[in-house]
N, C-alpha and C positions, 0 to 999 in steps of 0.2 A: 834204223828201226824205231820207232815211237811207244814207247811205254808208258802209259799213264796210269799208273793203279788205281783203282777205284778204292774209296774209303767207304767203310761201313758208317754211316751217321748214326749216333747214339743220342737217344733222349731219356729224361728222366720220366718215369709215370710213378701215379699215386692210385693204390688200389684201397677199394673198399669192399669188403667181403660181407654177405648179408645171409643167411642162414633162419630157416623155421627151427626152432626150439621143438622138441618131442615130436615132428614132423613123422618119423615112421611109427611113431604110437597111434596113430590117427588111423580110422578106417579107411578104406581106398576111396570113397566117395567123400570124406572131408578132406585128403589130400588133395584131391583135384580141386577143390571149390578153395582152399586156403592158398595152394599154389596160384592160382587164378587170380585171386585176390592181390597177391604179392605182386605179381606181373602189371595189374591194373595199375598199383600203388607207383609202380618203377616208370610206369608212361605216361601217368600223370605229373609226376616229378619230372621228367624228361621236356614236357613242355614248357614249366616252369624255369627250367635251367637252360634256356636255348641259346644263353651266352656262352657255356661251356663247349670246348672245340673238338668234335669228334672223340666222345666219350666209347669206350670198347664195353658193349656187356657179354658177360659169358654165363649161360645158364649152368648149375653145378648140381641140378636134380632138385634141391628143396632149398634153393637160394641164388644167388647171383655172385659173382666178381665185377666189378665196374672200373676200368681203368680210365684215370682222368692224366692229360699230357700238359694243363696249362699252370695251374695253380695247387700249390699243396692242401690248401684250405678247402678244395671243392668237395672232397670226400668228406669231409667233417659235414658241410654245410648240405650236404645230399644225405647224410646221415641223420642230420636233425629233421629234417622233412619226412622221412620214413617215421 
């Protein structure tokens, strides 16, 4: 019997959390407008950061979590651009 246990490959991720301050205090129409603007900014920055390998974007309602898996300084560079 040949048993080759599989090994889970672990990797280090670096996270950037973005949140719109006082989002819940905005009127509904303004919430949609502000969230759309944040999404547009994130899309624009993504095109500038094409060298970042496979970031993962997770919407959080009034913001985003973005995980990076290459260099620990990338979340900081990304945040500066936002």
